C-alpha positions in Angstrom: 12.4 17.6 15.2 9.3 17.3 14.2 7.8 16.0 10.9 4.9 17.2 9.2 3.0 14.0 7.5 0.0 13.1 5.5 -1.6 9.8 6.5 -0.1 7.0 3.8 1.1 9.3 2.2 4.9 9.3 0.8 5.7 11.2 3.5 5.5 7.2 5.6 8.7 6.7 4.5 10.6 9.0 6.6 8.3 8.4 9.0 9.2 4.5 8.7 12.7 5.5 9.2 12.3 7.6 12.2 11.1 4.8 14.1 13.3 2.5 12.5 16.1 4.7 13.5 14.9 5.2 17.1 14.6 8.9 17.2 12.6 11.3 19.3 10.6 12.7 17.3 7.2 14.7 17.1 4.7 15.2 14.5 1.6 16.4 12.6 -0.5 15.7 10.2 -1.0 18.3 7.0 -4.7 18.4 5.2 -3.1 18.1 1.7 -6.2 20.1 0.1 -6.6 23.2 2.7 -2.7 23.5 3.5 -3.7 23.2 7.0 -1.8 20.8 9.5 -3.4 19.5 12.3 -2.8 22.7 14.7 -4.4 25.2 12.0 -1.2 26.2 10.8 -0.6 27.3 7.1 1.9 24.4 6.1 2.6 26.1 3.0 5.1 28.3 5.9 6.5 25.3 6.3 6.8 24.0 3.0 6.7 26.2 0.2 5.4 23.2 -2.2 2.5 22.6 0.1 3.3 19.0 0.2 4.6 16.6 1.8 7.3 15.2 3.9 9.0 18.4 5.5 11.2 17.5 8.3 11.3 20.0 10.8 15.3 19.6 12.6 16.2 20.8 16.3 17.9 23.9 15.1 15.1 25.1 12.8 16.2 24.1 10.0 13.6 22.6 7.4 14.6 19.0 4.8 12.1 18.9 2.0 11.7 15.5 0.2 11.3 12.4 1.0 14.7 11.1 -0.4 16.7 13.5 0.9 15.7 13.3 4.4 15.9 10.1 4.1 19.3 9.6 3.8 20.2 12.4 6.1 18.0 10.1 8.6 20.0 7.2 7.8 23.8 9.2 8.3 22.6 10.2 11.6 22.4 6.5 12.7 25.0 4.3 10.8 25.3 1.6 13.3 21.8 0.5 11.9 23.0 0.4 8.4 19.8 2.2 6.9 22.0 3.3 4.3 25.4 2.4 3.1 27.7 4.9 3.8 28.6 7.8 1.7 31.1 7.3 -0.7 31.1 3.5 -1.4 29.3 2.2 -4.4 26.7 0.4 -2.5 25.8 4.4 -1.5 25.0 5.1 -5.1 23.3 1.4 -5.7 21.1 2.7 -2.7 21.1 6.3 -4.4 19.9 4.6 -7.8 17.0 3.0 -6.7 15.8 6.1 -4.5 15.6 7.6 -8.3 13.9 5.0 -9.8 10.9 5.0 -7.0 10.5 8.7 -6.9 10.7 9.1 -10.8 9.6 6.0 -12.5 7.1 4.8 -9.3 6.5 7.2 -7.4 5.5 10.0 -10.6 3.6 8.0 -11.9 0.8 6.8 -9.3 0.3 10.7 -9.3 -2.2 10.4 -12.5 -3.9 7.9 -11.5 -5.1 9.5 -8.1 -6.1 12.9 -10.2 -10.2 12.3 -11.0 -9.6 14.8 -13.7 -6.8 12.5 -15.6 -8.5 11.2 -18.9 -9.3 7.5 -18.5 -7.0 6.8 -21.9 -4.0 8.4 -19.9 -5.0 6.4 -17.0 -4.6 2.7 -19.0 -1.3 4.5 -20.4 0.6 5.3 -17.3 -0.8 1.8 -15.7 0.7 -0.3 -18.4 4.5 2.0 -17.9 3.8 1.1 -14.4 2.7 -2.7 -14.9 6.0 -2.9 -16.3 8.3 -1.2 -13.8 7.2 -3.2 -11.1 8.1 -6.0 -13.1 11.6 -4.4 -13.3 11.1 -4.3 -9.3 10.0 -8.4 -9.2 12.8 -9.6 -11.1 15.9 -7.6 -9.4 14.1 -8.6 -6.1 14.1 -11.9 -7.0 16.2 -14.0 -4.3 16.7 -11.2 -2.2 15.0 -10.1 0.9 15.9 -6.3 -0.1 16.8 -4.2 -2.2 20.9 -4.1 -1.7 20.6 -7.4 -0.4 21.1 -8.5 3.2 20.2 -4.9 4.9 16.9 -3.4 5.2 17.7 0.2 3.7 15.8 3.5 3.5 14.9 2.7 -0.2 13.1 -0.3 1.2 10.9 1.9 3.3 10.1 4.1 0.0 9.2 1.0 -1.8 7.2 0.1 0.5 5.1 3.2 0.9 4.7 3.5 -3.1 3.9 0.3 -3.4 0.9 0.2 -0.6 -0.9 2.1 -3.2 -1.3 -0.1 -5.2 -4.9 -1.1 -4.0 -6.0 2.4 -4.4 -5.9 2.6 -8.1 -6.3 -1.3 -9.4 -3.5 -2.4 -9.6 -2.9 -6.2 -8.0 -0.2 -6.5 -6.6 -0.8 -11.0 -7.0 0.7 -10.8 -10.5 3.9 -10.3 -9.1 4.5 -12.6 -6.2 8.1 -11.1 -5.4 6.4 -8.0 -5.2 3.6 -8.9 -2.7 6.1 -11.2 -0.2 8.1 -8.5 -0.4 5.8 -5.8 1.0 4.4 -8.6 3.3 7.7 -9.1 5.1 8.1 -5.0 5.1 4.5 -5.0 6.8 6.0 -7.2 9.6 9.0 -4.7 10.8 8.5 -3.1 14.5 8.7 -0.1 13.2 6.7 0.0 9.9 3.6 -1.7 12.1 4.6 1.2 14.5 4.3 3.7 11.1 1.2 2.3 10.1 -0.4 2.4 13.5 0.6 5.9 14.4 -1.1 7.3 11.4 -4.0 5.3 11.7 -3.6 2.9 8.4 -3.9 0.0 11.0 -5.7 -0.3 14.1 -3.5 -0.5 17.5 -3.8 -4.0 19.1 
């Protein structure tokens, strides 16, 4: 398999799950501005949407959209318990979280990274994100992971999105539960490996 990624972008989530699952995989960075990969390939030929992630399977099939990719990977290694079994209520709860993170958090950050977005709009978006993050904090109270006792793909996705807070002026410290959660996820060996591989932290 081969993952196309951009350092620190939402592609960090499948990158983490590839390492959590113990997969053998290649990876190639994408310049999202030029739509060129590190080897000079036109990335639009890989993913017509032009954004990351994209996962090329061994048979040449291309999967896009992070929530779909991470569930595919989790189902390949059920013994890792990165997603509850298909058909269980817990699996639907996982999908509930993935949809929430994707639509209510992930997309909420987009205008904050847009230099052309009006300041008034950014103020409204930041306030909305704050309300959503407060909700997540409340639901994480008293538990280690989003679904309870097991780290899942939803945690990899939430960790990735929370990592954007410092870049848009949102202080995670205002939600101590989220701050502790983010720190807890960051210490997982697979997460540390992924961050180092993307150049987001230094190798020791």
